ZAGUBA-486476 format. One record per residue (C-alpha): chain; residue number from 1; x, y, z. Coordinates in steps of 0.1 Angstrom, whole numbers. Layout:
chain->A	n->NUM	c1->X	c2->Y	c3->Z $
...
//
This chain:
chain->A	n->1	c1->522	c2->449	c3->-666 $
chain->A	n->2	c1->533	c2->480	c3->-646 $
chain->A	n->3	c1->567	c2->464	c3->-640 $
chain->A	n->4	c1->572	c2->458	c3->-677 $
chain->A	n->5	c1->564	c2->494	c3->-685 $
chain->A	n->6	c1->589	c2->506	c3->-658 $
chain->A	n->7	c1->616	c2->483	c3->-672 $
chain->A	n->8	c1->609	c2->495	c3->-708 $
chain->A	n->9	c1->611	c2->531	c3->-697 $
chain->A	n->10	c1->644	c2->526	c3->-678 $
chain->A	n->11	c1->660	c2->506	c3->-707 $
chain->A	n->12	c1->650	c2->532	c3->-733 $
chain->A	n->13	c1->664	c2->560	c3->-712 $
chain->A	n->14	c1->697	c2->545	c3->-700 $
chain->A	n->15	c1->706	c2->534	c3->-736 $
chain->A	n->16	c1->700	c2->568	c3->-750 $
chain->A	n->17	c1->728	c2->593	c3->-758 $
chain->A	n->18	c1->712	c2->619	c3->-735 $
chain->A	n->19	c1->715	c2->596	c3->-705 $
chain->A	n->20	c1->752	c2->590	c3->-712 $
chain->A	n->21	c1->758	c2->627	c3->-716 $
chain->A	n->22	c1->738	c2->635	c3->-684 $
chain->A	n->23	c1->756	c2->609	c3->-664 $
chain->A	n->24	c1->791	c2->621	c3->-674 $
chain->A	n->25	c1->784	c2->657	c3->-669 $
chain->A	n->26	c1->767	c2->652	c3->-635 $
chain->A	n->27	c1->796	c2->630	c3->-623 $
chain->A	n->28	c1->821	c2->657	c3->-633 $
chain->A	n->29	c1->802	c2->686	c3->-618 $
chain->A	n->30	c1->791	c2->669	c3->-586 $
chain->A	n->31	c1->826	c2->656	c3->-578 $
chain->A	n->32	c1->841	c2->689	c3->-588 $
chain->A	n->33	c1->817	c2->708	c3->-565 $
chain->A	n->34	c1->825	c2->684	c3->-535 $
chain->A	n->35	c1->862	c2->687	c3->-540 $
chain->A	n->36	c1->860	c2->724	c3->-543 $
chain->A	n->37	c1->838	c2->727	c3->-512 $
chain->A	n->38	c1->863	c2->706	c3->-492 $
chain->A	n->39	c1->892	c2->727	c3->-503 $
chain->A	n->40	c1->874	c2->759	c3->-495 $
chain->A	n->41	c1->863	c2->747	c3->-461 $
chain->A	n->42	c1->899	c2->736	c3->-452 $
chain->A	n->43	c1->913	c2->769	c3->-463 $
chain->A	n->44	c1->887	c2->788	c3->-443 $
chain->A	n->45	c1->893	c2->767	c3->-413 $
chain->A	n->46	c1->931	c2->774	c3->-414 $
chain->A	n->47	c1->923	c2->811	c3->-419 $
chain->A	n->48	c1->900	c2->810	c3->-389 $
chain->A	n->49	c1->926	c2->793	c3->-367 $
chain->A	n->50	c1->953	c2->818	c3->-378 $
chain->A	n->51	c1->930	c2->848	c3->-372 $
chain->A	n->52	c1->920	c2->835	c3->-337 $
chain->A	n->53	c1->957	c2->831	c3->-328 $
chain->A	n->54	c1->968	c2->865	c3->-341 $
chain->A	n->55	c1->939	c2->882	c3->-323 $
chain->A	n->56	c1->950	c2->867	c3->-290 $
chain->A	n->57	c1->985	c2->878	c3->-296 $
chain->A	n->58	c1->973	c2->913	c3->-304 $
chain->A	n->59	c1->953	c2->915	c3->-272 $
chain->A	n->60	c1->982	c2->903	c3->-251 $
chain->A	n->61	c1->1005	c2->930	c3->-266 $
chain->A	n->62	c1->983	c2->959	c3->-256 $
chain->A	n->63	c1->1000	c2->981	c3->-230 $
chain->A	n->64	c1->969	c2->991	c3->-211 $
chain->A	n->65	c1->932	c2->986	c3->-208 $
chain->A	n->66	c1->925	c2->1020	c3->-224 $
chain->A	n->67	c1->942	c2->1009	c3->-256 $
chain->A	n->68	c1->925	c2->976	c3->-254 $
chain->A	n->69	c1->891	c2->993	c3->-251 $
chain->A	n->70	c1->898	c2->1014	c3->-281 $
chain->A	n->71	c1->913	c2->987	c3->-304 $
chain->A	n->72	c1->889	c2->960	c3->-292 $
chain->A	n->73	c1->889	c2->924	c3->-299 $
chain->A	n->74	c1->881	c2->906	c3->-332 $
chain->A	n->75	c1->855	c2->879	c3->-334 $
chain->A	n->76	c1->860	c2->855	c3->-363 $
chain->A	n->77	c1->830	c2->835	c3->-376 $
chain->A	n->78	c1->839	c2->798	c3->-378 $
chain->A	n->79	c1->832	c2->781	c3->-411 $
chain->A	n->80	c1->804	c2->755	c3->-412 $
chain->A	n->81	c1->813	c2->720	c3->-423 $
chain->A	n->82	c1->782	c2->716	c3->-445 $
chain->A	n->83	c1->792	c2->747	c3->-465 $
chain->A	n->84	c1->811	c2->720	c3->-485 $
chain->A	n->85	c1->776	c2->711	c3->-499 $
chain->A	n->86	c1->756	c2->743	c3->-495 $
chain->A	n->87	c1->777	c2->774	c3->-493 $
chain->A	n->88	c1->747	c2->797	c3->-488 $
chain->A	n->89	c1->755	c2->833	c3->-480 $
chain->A	n->90	c1->787	c2->826	c3->-461 $
chain->A	n->91	c1->810	c2->839	c3->-488 $
chain->A	n->92	c1->790	c2->871	c3->-495 $
chain->A	n->93	c1->786	c2->883	c3->-458 $
chain->A	n->94	c1->812	c2->893	c3->-434 $
chain->A	n->95	c1->834	c2->869	c3->-414 $
chain->A	n->96	c1->850	c2->893	c3->-388 $
chain->A	n->97	c1->835	c2->917	c3->-363 $
chain->A	n->98	c1->855	c2->942	c3->-342 $
chain->A	n->99	c1->841	c2->946	c3->-307 $
chain->A	n->100	c1->852	c2->978	c3->-288 $
chain->A	n->101	c1->835	c2->1002	c3->-264 $
chain->A	n->102	c1->828	c2->1028	c3->-291 $
chain->A	n->103	c1->810	c2->1014	c3->-321 $
chain->A	n->104	c1->782	c2->989	c3->-326 $
chain->A	n->105	c1->798	c2->957	c3->-341 $
chain->A	n->106	c1->790	c2->943	c3->-375 $
chain->A	n->107	c1->804	c2->915	c3->-396 $
chain->A	n->108	c1->828	c2->926	c3->-423 $
chain->A	n->109	c1->855	c2->913	c3->-446 $
chain->A	n->110	c1->836	c2->889	c3->-467 $
chain->A	n->111	c1->854	c2->865	c3->-491 $
chain->A	n->112	c1->842	c2->887	c3->-520 $
chain->A	n->113	c1->859	c2->917	c3->-503 $
chain->A	n->114	c1->891	c2->898	c3->-500 $
chain->A	n->115	c1->891	c2->887	c3->-536 $
chain->A	n->116	c1->864	c2->903	c3->-558 $
chain->A	n->117	c1->869	c2->878	c3->-586 $
chain->A	n->118	c1->849	c2->853	c3->-565 $
chain->A	n->119	c1->818	c2->875	c3->-568 $
chain->A	n->120	c1->821	c2->874	c3->-606 $
chain->A	n->121	c1->817	c2->837	c3->-609 $
chain->A	n->122	c1->799	c2->828	c3->-576 $
chain->A	n->123	c1->802	c2->796	c3->-557 $
chain->A	n->124	c1->801	c2->762	c3->-573 $
chain->A	n->125	c1->784	c2->740	c3->-547 $
chain->A	n->126	c1->761	c2->710	c3->-550 $
chain->A	n->127	c1->730	c2->731	c3->-543 $
chain->A	n->128	c1->738	c2->753	c3->-573 $
chain->A	n->129	c1->743	c2->722	c3->-596 $
chain->A	n->130	c1->710	c2->707	c3->-584 $
chain->A	n->131	c1->691	c2->740	c3->-588 $
chain->A	n->132	c1->704	c2->748	c3->-623 $
chain->A	n->133	c1->719	c2->718	c3->-640 $
chain->A	n->134	c1->699	c2->689	c3->-628 $
chain->A	n->135	c1->666	c2->707	c3->-630 $
chain->A	n->136	c1->673	c2->713	c3->-667 $
chain->A	n->137	c1->681	c2->676	c3->-671 $
chain->A	n->138	c1->648	c2->668	c3->-655 $
chain->A	n->139	c1->631	c2->688	c3->-682 $
chain->A	n->140	c1->653	c2->672	c3->-709 $
chain->A	n->141	c1->642	c2->637	c3->-697 $
chain->A	n->142	c1->605	c2->645	c3->-697 $
chain->A	n->143	c1->596	c2->672	c3->-723 $
chain->A	n->144	c1->588	c2->645	c3->-749 $
chain->A	n->145	c1->578	c2->617	c3->-725 $
chain->A	n->146	c1->543	c2->616	c3->-739 $
chain->A	n->147	c1->541	c2->640	c3->-769 $
chain->A	n->148	c1->573	c2->624	c3->-782 $
chain->A	n->149	c1->559	c2->590	c3->-783 $
chain->A	n->150	c1->528	c2->604	c3->-800 $
chain->A	n->151	c1->549	c2->619	c3->-827 $
chain->A	n->152	c1->567	c2->586	c3->-833 $
chain->A	n->153	c1->535	c2->567	c3->-833 $
chain->A	n->154	c1->545	c2->544	c3->-804 $
chain->A	n->155	c1->519	c2->558	c3->-780 $
chain->A	n->156	c1->491	c2->549	c3->-803 $
chain->A	n->157	c1->505	c2->515	c3->-809 $
chain->A	n->158	c1->508	c2->509	c3->-771 $
chain->A	n->159	c1->472	c2->520	c3->-764 $
chain->A	n->160	c1->459	c2->497	c3->-791 $
chain->A	n->161	c1->467	c2->469	c3->-767 $
chain->A	n->162	c1->446	c2->463	c3->-736 $
chain->A	n->163	c1->469	c2->485	c3->-714 $
chain->A	n->164	c1->451	c2->509	c3->-689 $
chain->A	n->165	c1->462	c2->545	c3->-693 $
chain->A	n->166	c1->468	c2->549	c3->-656 $
chain->A	n->167	c1->494	c2->521	c3->-657 $
chain->A	n->168	c1->512	c2->538	c3->-686 $
chain->A	n->169	c1->515	c2->571	c3->-669 $
chain->A	n->170	c1->525	c2->555	c3->-636 $
chain->A	n->171	c1->551	c2->533	c3->-653 $
chain->A	n->172	c1->566	c2->563	c3->-672 $
chain->A	n->173	c1->567	c2->583	c3->-641 $
chain->A	n->174	c1->585	c2->557	c3->-620 $
chain->A	n->175	c1->608	c2->545	c3->-647 $
chain->A	n->176	c1->617	c2->579	c3->-659 $
chain->A	n->177	c1->624	c2->592	c3->-624 $
chain->A	n->178	c1->646	c2->562	c3->-616 $
chain->A	n->179	c1->665	c2->569	c3->-647 $
chain->A	n->180	c1->669	c2->605	c3->-637 $
chain->A	n->181	c1->682	c2->596	c3->-602 $
chain->A	n->182	c1->710	c2->573	c3->-615 $
chain->A	n->183	c1->732	c2->603	c3->-627 $
chain->A	n->184	c1->726	c2->619	c3->-593 $
chain->A	n->185	c1->729	c2->591	c3->-568 $
chain->A	n->186	c1->761	c2->574	c3->-581 $
chain->A	n->187	c1->782	c2->607	c3->-581 $
chain->A	n->188	c1->767	c2->616	c3->-548 $
chain->A	n->189	c1->779	c2->584	c3->-532 $
chain->A	n->190	c1->813	c2->590	c3->-547 $
chain->A	n->191	c1->812	c2->626	c3->-533 $
chain->A	n->192	c1->803	c2->613	c3->-498 $
chain->A	n->193	c1->832	c2->588	c3->-500 $
chain->A	n->194	c1->855	c2->617	c3->-508 $
chain->A	n->195	c1->841	c2->637	c3->-480 $
chain->A	n->196	c1->847	c2->608	c3->-455 $
chain->A	n->197	c1->883	c2->603	c3->-465 $
chain->A	n->198	c1->892	c2->640	c3->-466 $
chain->A	n->199	c1->898	c2->644	c3->-428 $
chain->A	n->200	c1->867	c2->665	c3->-423 $
chain->A	n->201	c1->848	c2->655	c3->-392 $
chain->A	n->202	c1->810	c2->652	c3->-394 $
chain->A	n->203	c1->790	c2->646	c3->-363 $
chain->A	n->204	c1->758	c2->625	c3->-362 $
chain->A	n->205	c1->737	c2->657	c3->-364 $
chain->A	n->206	c1->757	c2->668	c3->-395 $
chain->A	n->207	c1->749	c2->634	c3->-412 $
chain->A	n->208	c1->713	c2->639	c3->-403 $
chain->A	n->209	c1->713	c2->674	c3->-418 $
chain->A	n->210	c1->731	c2->661	c3->-449 $
chain->A	n->211	c1->705	c2->634	c3->-454 $
chain->A	n->212	c1->677	c2->659	c3->-452 $
chain->A	n->213	c1->694	c2->682	c3->-477 $
chain->A	n->214	c1->697	c2->653	c3->-501 $
chain->A	n->215	c1->660	c2->646	c3->-496 $
chain->A	n->216	c1->652	c2->682	c3->-504 $
chain->A	n->217	c1->673	c2->679	c3->-536 $
chain->A	n->218	c1->652	c2->648	c3->-545 $
chain->A	n->219	c1->619	c2->667	c3->-540 $
chain->A	n->220	c1->632	c2->696	c3->-560 $
chain->A	n->221	c1->641	c2->674	c3->-590 $
chain->A	n->222	c1->607	c2->657	c3->-586 $
chain->A	n->223	c1->590	c2->690	c3->-591 $
chain->A	n->224	c1->606	c2->696	c3->-625 $
chain->A	n->225	c1->602	c2->660	c3->-635 $
chain->A	n->226	c1->564	c2->660	c3->-628 $
chain->A	n->227	c1->562	c2->694	c3->-644 $
chain->A	n->228	c1->578	c2->680	c3->-676 $
chain->A	n->229	c1->553	c2->651	c3->-677 $
chain->A	n->230	c1->524	c2->675	c3->-671 $
chain->A	n->231	c1->534	c2->699	c3->-700 $
chain->A	n->232	c1->541	c2->669	c3->-722 $
chain->A	n->233	c1->505	c2->657	c3->-718 $
chain->A	n->234	c1->492	c2->692	c3->-727 $
chain->A	n->235	c1->510	c2->698	c3->-759 $
chain->A	n->236	c1->509	c2->683	c3->-794 $
chain->A	n->237	c1->545	c2->688	c3->-804 $
chain->A	n->238	c1->577	c2->681	c3->-785 $
chain->A	n->239	c1->593	c2->714	c3->-796 $
chain->A	n->240	c1->563	c2->733	c3->-781 $
chain->A	n->241	c1->566	c2->713	c3->-749 $
chain->A	n->242	c1->603	c2->721	c3->-746 $
chain->A	n->243	c1->598	c2->758	c3->-752 $
chain->A	n->244	c1->570	c2->760	c3->-726 $
chain->A	n->245	c1->591	c2->741	c3->-700 $
chain->A	n->246	c1->622	c2->763	c3->-707 $
chain->A	n->247	c1->601	c2->794	c3->-702 $
chain->A	n->248	c1->587	c2->780	c3->-669 $
chain->A	n->249	c1->622	c2->770	c3->-658 $
chain->A	n->250	c1->635	c2->806	c3->-664 $
chain->A	n->251	c1->606	c2->820	c3->-646 $
chain->A	n->252	c1->609	c2->797	c3->-616 $
chain->A	n->253	c1->647	c2->799	c3->-612 $
chain->A	n->254	c1->655	c2->834	c3->-622 $
chain->A	n->255	c1->626	c2->858	c3->-626 $
chain->A	n->256	c1->605	c2->851	c3->-596 $
chain->A	n->257	c1->633	c2->853	c3->-569 $
chain->A	n->258	c1->646	c2->886	c3->-583 $
chain->A	n->259	c1->612	c2->900	c3->-588 $
chain->A	n->260	c1->603	c2->891	c3->-552 $
chain->A	n->261	c1->633	c2->911	c3->-539 $
chain->A	n->262	c1->625	c2->941	c3->-561 $
chain->A	n->263	c1->589	c2->941	c3->-551 $
chain->A	n->264	c1->597	c2->938	c3->-514 $
chain->A	n->265	c1->621	c2->968	c3->-516 $
chain->A	n->266	c1->593	c2->989	c3->-530 $
chain->A	n->267	c1->566	c2->978	c3->-506 $
chain->A	n->268	c1->588	c2->979	c3->-475 $
chain->A	n->269	c1->616	c2->1004	c3->-480 $
chain->A	n->270	c1->643	c2->1005	c3->-453 $
chain->A	n->271	c1->670	c2->1031	c3->-446 $
chain->A	n->272	c1->705	c2->1023	c3->-457 $
chain->A	n->273	c1->731	c2->1010	c3->-434 $
chain->A	n->274	c1->751	c2->1042	c3->-438 $
chain->A	n->275	c1->721	c2->1062	c3->-425 $
chain->A	n->276	c1->718	c2->1041	c3->-394 $
chain->A	n->277	c1->756	c2->1042	c3->-388 $
chain->A	n->278	c1->756	c2->1080	c3->-392 $
chain->A	n->279	c1->728	c2->1083	c3->-366 $
chain->A	n->280	c1->748	c2->1061	c3->-342 $
chain->A	n->281	c1->780	c2->1082	c3->-347 $
chain->A	n->282	c1->761	c2->1114	c3->-342 $
chain->A	n->283	c1->748	c2->1102	c3->-308 $
chain->A	n->284	c1->782	c2->1089	c3->-298 $
chain->A	n->285	c1->797	c2->1124	c3->-304 $
chain->A	n->286	c1->769	c2->1140	c3->-283 $
chain->A	n->287	c1->777	c2->1115	c3->-255 $
chain->A	n->288	c1->814	c2->1122	c3->-256 $
chain->A	n->289	c1->807	c2->1160	c3->-254 $
chain->A	n->290	c1->784	c2->1154	c3->-225 $
chain->A	n->291	c1->810	c2->1133	c3->-207 $
chain->A	n->292	c1->836	c2->1160	c3->-210 $
chain->A	n->293	c1->812	c2->1187	c3->-197 $
chain->A	n->294	c1->802	c2->1165	c3->-167 $
chain->A	n->295	c1->838	c2->1158	c3->-157 $
chain->A	n->296	c1->846	c2->1195	c3->-159 $
chain->A	n->297	c1->815	c2->1204	c3->-139 $
chain->A	n->298	c1->824	c2->1178	c3->-113 $
chain->A	n->299	c1->859	c2->1193	c3->-109 $
chain->A	n->300	c1->845	c2->1229	c3->-105 $
chain->A	n->301	c1->818	c2->1218	c3->-80 $
chain->A	n->302	c1->842	c2->1196	c3->-60 $
chain->A	n->303	c1->875	c2->1213	c3->-59 $
chain->A	n->304	c1->903	c2->1199	c3->-37 $
chain->A	n->305	c1->914	c2->1229	c3->-15 $
chain->A	n->306	c1->932	c2->1211	c3->13 $
chain->A	n->307	c1->966	c2->1228	c3->20 $
chain->A	n->308	c1->996	c2->1205	c3->21 $
chain->A	n->309	c1->1003	c2->1216	c3->56 $
chain->A	n->310	c1->972	c2->1198	c3->68 $
chain->A	n->311	c1->982	c2->1167	c3->88 $
chain->A	n->312	c1->956	c2->1147	c3->70 $
chain->A	n->313	c1->964	c2->1160	c3->36 $
chain->A	n->314	c1->975	c2->1127	c3->21 $
chain->A	n->315	c1->944	c2->1108	c3->35 $
chain->A	n->316	c1->921	c2->1135	c3->22 $
chain->A	n->317	c1->938	c2->1135	c3->-12 $
chain->A	n->318	c1->934	c2->1097	c3->-14 $
chain->A	n->319	c1->897	c2->1100	c3->-5 $
chain->A	n->320	c1->893	c2->1127	c3->-31 $
chain->A	n->321	c1->909	c2->1106	c3->-58 $
chain->A	n->322	c1->889	c2->1076	c3->-48 $
chain->A	n->323	c1->856	c2->1096	c3->-50 $
chain->A	n->324	c1->867	c2->1110	c3->-84 $
chain->A	n->325	c1->875	c2->1074	c3->-96 $
chain->A	n->326	c1->841	c2->1062	c3->-84 $
chain->A	n->327	c1->824	c2->1092	c3->-101 $
chain->A	n->328	c1->842	c2->1086	c3->-134 $
chain->A	n->329	c1->835	c2->1049	c3->-133 $
chain->A	n->330	c1->798	c2->1054	c3->-127 $
chain->A	n->331	c1->797	c2->1081	c3->-153 $
chain->A	n->332	c1->815	c2->1059	c3->-178 $
chain->A	n->333	c1->791	c2->1030	c3->-172 $
chain->A	n->334	c1->761	c2->1052	c3->-174 $
chain->A	n->335	c1->771	c2->1068	c3->-207 $
chain->A	n->336	c1->781	c2->1034	c3->-221 $
chain->A	n->337	c1->747	c2->1020	c3->-211 $
chain->A	n->338	c1->730	c2->1049	c3->-228 $
chain->A	n->339	c1->750	c2->1044	c3->-260 $
chain->A	n->340	c1->742	c2->1007	c3->-260 $
chain->A	n->341	c1->705	c2->1014	c3->-254 $
chain->A	n->342	c1->704	c2->1040	c3->-282 $
chain->A	n->343	c1->723	c2->1016	c3->-306 $
chain->A	n->344	c1->700	c2->988	c3->-296 $
chain->A	n->345	c1->669	c2->1009	c3->-303 $
chain->A	n->346	c1->682	c2->1020	c3->-337 $
chain->A	n->347	c1->692	c2->985	c3->-345 $
chain->A	n->348	c1->659	c2->971	c3->-334 $
chain->A	n->349	c1->640	c2->996	c3->-355 $
chain->A	n->350	c1->662	c2->989	c3->-385 $
chain->A	n->351	c1->660	c2->951	c3->-380 $
chain->A	n->352	c1->623	c2->952	c3->-377 $
chain->A	n->353	c1->619	c2->970	c3->-410 $
chain->A	n->354	c1->645	c2->947	c3->-426 $
chain->A	n->355	c1->627	c2->916	c3->-413 $
chain->A	n->356	c1->594	c2->928	c3->-428 $
chain->A	n->357	c1->610	c2->934	c3->-461 $
chain->A	n->358	c1->628	c2->900	c3->-460 $
chain->A	n->359	c1->597	c2->881	c3->-449 $
chain->A	n->360	c1->577	c2->897	c3->-477 $
chain->A	n->361	c1->604	c2->888	c3->-503 $
chain->A	n->362	c1->607	c2->853	c3->-489 $
chain->A	n->363	c1->569	c2->846	c3->-491 $
chain->A	n->364	c1->567	c2->859	c3->-526 $
chain->A	n->365	c1->598	c2->841	c3->-539 $
chain->A	n->366	c1->585	c2->808	c3->-525 $
chain->A	n->367	c1->561	c2->807	c3->-554 $
chain->A	n->368	c1->593	c2->793	c3->-571 $
chain->A	n->369	c1->605	c2->758	c3->-561 $
chain->A	n->370	c1->641	c2->771	c3->-566 $
chain->A	n->371	c1->636	c2->796	c3->-537 $
chain->A	n->372	c1->622	c2->768	c3->-515 $
chain->A	n->373	c1->652	c2->747	c3->-523 $
chain->A	n->374	c1->677	c2->774	c3->-514 $
chain->A	n->375	c1->659	c2->785	c3->-482 $
chain->A	n->376	c1->655	c2->750	c3->-469 $
chain->A	n->377	c1->690	c2->737	c3->-478 $
chain->A	n->378	c1->707	c2->768	c3->-463 $
chain->A	n->379	c1->686	c2->765	c3->-431 $
chain->A	n->380	c1->697	c2->728	c3->-428 $
chain->A	n->381	c1->733	c2->735	c3->-436 $
chain->A	n->382	c1->734	c2->765	c3->-412 $
chain->A	n->383	c1->747	c2->788	c3->-439 $
chain->A	n->384	c1->716	c2->809	c3->-445 $
chain->A	n->385	c1->703	c2->842	c3->-433 $
chain->A	n->386	c1->689	c2->828	c3->-401 $
chain->A	n->387	c1->723	c2->815	c3->-390 $
chain->A	n->388	c1->740	c2->848	c3->-399 $
chain->A	n->389	c1->715	c2->869	c3->-379 $
chain->A	n->390	c1->718	c2->846	c3->-349 $
chain->A	n->391	c1->756	c2->849	c3->-349 $
chain->A	n->392	c1->755	c2->886	c3->-353 $
chain->A	n->393	c1->730	c2->889	c3->-324 $
chain->A	n->394	c1->754	c2->870	c3->-301 $
chain->A	n->395	c1->782	c2->894	c3->-311 $
chain->A	n->396	c1->761	c2->924	c3->-301 $
chain->A	n->397	c1->753	c2->908	c3->-268 $
chain->A	n->398	c1->790	c2->901	c3->-262 $
chain->A	n->399	c1->798	c2->937	c3->-269 $
chain->A	n->400	c1->779	c2->947	c3->-237 $
chain->A	n->401	c1->798	c2->922	c3->-216 $
chain->A	n->402	c1->832	c2->933	c3->-231 $
chain->A	n->403	c1->823	c2->970	c3->-224 $
chain->A	n->404	c1->814	c2->964	c3->-188 $
chain->A	n->405	c1->846	c2->944	c3->-182 $
chain->A	n->406	c1->870	c2->967	c3->-199 $
chain->A	n->407	c1->855	c2->998	c3->-182 $
chain->A	n->408	c1->859	c2->982	c3->-148 $
chain->A	n->409	c1->895	c2->973	c3->-155 $
chain->A	n->410	c1->903	c2->1009	c3->-168 $
chain->A	n->411	c1->889	c2->1024	c3->-136 $
chain->A	n->412	c1->908	c2->1000	c3->-114 $
chain->A	n->413	c1->942	c2->1006	c3->-130 $
chain->A	n->414	c1->940	c2->1044	c3->-137 $
chain->A	n->415	c1->963	c2->1067	c3->-118 $
chain->A	n->416	c1->940	c2->1096	c3->-108 $
chain->A	n->417	c1->970	c2->1119	c3->-103 $
chain->A	n->418	c1->985	c2->1115	c3->-137 $
chain->A	n->419	c1->955	c2->1102	c3->-156 $
chain->A	n->420	c1->976	c2->1073	c3->-170 $
chain->A	n->421	c1->970	c2->1036	c3->-169 $
chain->A	n->422	c1->993	c2->1016	c3->-146 $
chain->A	n->423	c1->1001	c2->979	c3->-147 $
chain->A	n->424	c1->998	c2->952	c3->-173 $
chain->A	n->425	c1->966	c2->939	c3->-189 $
chain->A	n->426	c1->953	c2->906	c3->-176 $
chain->A	n->427	c1->931	c2->887	c3->-200 $
chain->A	n->428	c1->923	c2->858	c3->-177 $
chain->A	n->429	c1->890	c2->874	c3->-166 $
chain->A	n->430	c1->881	c2->887	c3->-200 $
chain->A	n->431	c1->847	c2->874	c3->-211 $
chain->A	n->432	c1->847	c2->851	c3->-242 $
chain->A	n->433	c1->823	c2->852	c3->-270 $
chain->A	n->434	c1->800	c2->821	c3->-270 $
chain->A	n->435	c1->778	c2->809	c3->-299 $
chain->A	n->436	c1->754	c2->780	c3->-298 $
chain->A	n->437	c1->744	c2->769	c3->-334 $
chain->A	n->438	c1->708	c2->761	c3->-341 $
chain->A	n->439	c1->696	c2->727	c3->-331 $
chain->A	n->440	c1->686	c2->702	c3->-357 $
chain->A	n->441	c1->650	c2->702	c3->-345 $
chain->A	n->442	c1->648	c2->739	c3->-349 $
chain->A	n->443	c1->663	c2->737	c3->-384 $
chain->A	n->444	c1->638	c2->711	c3->-394 $
chain->A	n->445	c1->610	c2->733	c3->-382 $
chain->A	n->446	c1->623	c2->762	c3->-401 $
chain->A	n->447	c1->627	c2->741	c3->-433 $
chain->A	n->448	c1->594	c2->723	c3->-430 $
chain->A	n->449	c1->575	c2->749	c3->-450 $
chain->A	n->450	c1->600	c2->744	c3->-479 $
chain->A	n->451	c1->595	c2->707	c3->-478 $
chain->A	n->452	c1->557	c2->712	c3->-479 $
chain->A	n->453	c1->559	c2->736	c3->-508 $
chain->A	n->454	c1->579	c2->712	c3->-529 $
chain->A	n->455	c1->556	c2->683	c3->-521 $
chain->A	n->456	c1->527	c2->705	c3->-530 $
chain->A	n->457	c1->542	c2->713	c3->-564 $
chain->A	n->458	c1->548	c2->675	c3->-570 $
chain->A	n->459	c1->512	c2->666	c3->-561 $
chain->A	n->460	c1->497	c2->693	c3->-583 $
chain->A	n->461	c1->519	c2->686	c3->-613 $
chain->A	n->462	c1->516	c2->648	c3->-611 $
chain->A	n->463	c1->478	c2->649	c3->-607 $
chain->A	n->464	c1->477	c2->673	c3->-636 $
chain->A	n->465	c1->498	c2->649	c3->-657 $
chain->A	n->466	c1->477	c2->620	c3->-647 $
chain->A	n->467	c1->443	c2->636	c3->-655 $
chain->A	n->468	c1->456	c2->651	c3->-687 $
chain->A	n->469	c1->470	c2->618	c3->-699 $
chain->A	n->470	c1->437	c2->600	c3->-692 $
chain->A	n->471	c1->420	c2->624	c3->-716 $
chain->A	n->472	c1->450	c2->627	c3->-740 $
chain->A	n->473	c1->442	c2->625	c3->-777 $
chain->A	n->474	c1->468	c2->602	c3->-793 $
chain->A	n->475	c1->456	c2->608	c3->-828 $
//
């Protein structure tokens, strides 16, 4: 009996005009998003390779370590292969960081900065289509699942037969959900095929991440599917059911995430980036003034008064210059350490306040399944806030290594008599920036709460639909 109900539900759905429309639109949008994501990834990969090569050529062309220390090196963030499916925040945050001895590095030059037109329309990726389009289709498939049959009189006719109500609701749930998955699974399989033949290399871990992202998509659609069933069992008219579902959809997808951010900014206000940068610059100027005063003080307190007629003049001059070199090198390292410590303290304070605000906004926004979908999928695709913060942290750590290295080379190649750098720059010993992406196990742990939230929504809405239908008045 349950099998017959499922077959009936599937046949009625797939032969309806709304299924044909849904299938065609989903196929077009999903394939378009995959092709667009592949093209964007390839373009970003070429841009990354070109930027890496140009940065190397620029470093090799520097005449001295002093100019190298001032100009610095550029660290380009490599694109993530799963950004073809979930672009996340990659396009809106910076892609390049300049590391030198003076300023605290930060990621700049986002895709939106390069071409502001992208910020007008946003990214068309698969996560966006699932979050917006397919969730609406889930509502379209279920808003009249129960109340529609009541209006047509078929539900009363069905219940006039010895058919248990629990079998009916289970059959409608299973059959309707299978019908909803068909417009998603078939285009997804075609999209994966395109991804495989597009010369984009996916590792075993990437395929695992991709499978989990698709599972998250499935749970998200299940939330709105069971929600539609639940509301359909609570209303007496299909028009009322649709309006209620549309209101809930707007609240979940749009209002709650934005309200969460606004609330967090009021509860946990943080200083602007410009204020933090201004404080860093002010401290840097104080350090530079202090360095100049200490060098002048050292020259006054340690004058070189040996006459040239002294037989050991040259030896004493070399010793004096060596002592001066050692003093300047130690002073430079000490001042650099103090700058780094001050910047780290300011950054830690700013980051702590920002983390509190972000965590508060995240916790509130997770009332919405749309937020859980985005947080979980971005974490699995390595295109979210966590990946951005981890990468920026490694750049700040690399800045300290680069500063120590370039200061040592400057002191070793400076002519203490002329104050000029001598010799060519040698990049063979220059430290290289290293970044280890988050492991799959850590990503799963981070996204686990989002899976649990979506599953919780599914259970609540399905139980509500089940109980409501058992008590539903079909008259």
